[in-house]
N, C-alpha and C positions, 0 to 999 in steps of 0.2 A: 504494499499499499504505499502510495506516494504522500508527501507531506500535503500537497493540495488536496488530496482525498480525505486525509485524517483530520485536518483541521476543522472543517464543518462538523464532523462527529464529535470531536472533542468540545466544540462549542455547545453543540445540542445536549451532550450528556452534562456538561457542566452547568447549563441553565436548568435542566431537569433537577439535577443535585440541589442546586441553590433553592429552587421553588419547594422541593420535598422539604428541606431543612427549615425554610420559612413557614410552611404549613404545619410544621411540628410532627409530620408523619415519620421524620428521621431524627433521631436524637444527634446532639453534637459529637459524641464519641463514635457513633455509626458513620457520620459524615468523615471523620478523621481516618476511619478504617476504609472508606471507599477511597479517599485521596491517596492513603497509603498503597492500597492495592493497585490504583492507577499509576502511581510513581514506579512501583516495582514491576509492573507489566511493561511500561513504556521505556524502562531502562534509559531513561534520561540521565544527563550529567549531574544533575542535582541528587541522583540517586545516592551517590556516595556520601554526601552530608547527611541526607536523611537517614540512611543507613546507620550511620555514626551515632546519631541522636537516639534512634531506636534501640541501638545496642547499649547505648549508655543507660537509657531509660528501663530496659530489661535487666541490667545488671545491678539495679537498686533493689531487686526482689531476690531473696536468696534461693539458691537452688534446693529441690526438695528430692 
């Protein structure tokens, strides 16, 4: 898929996500999970920074 084909899809799905969050059908933490899923699937360069933040946040919890 080219960038020209992917951009409208990203825009539409982003608008749908924002509308769902505003209508309170999706909680804020569910929206964060949707965004993280999109970043991990998209493999954007921002992934390395976000992965570092996620790894740091998960390291706060002890391993069981």
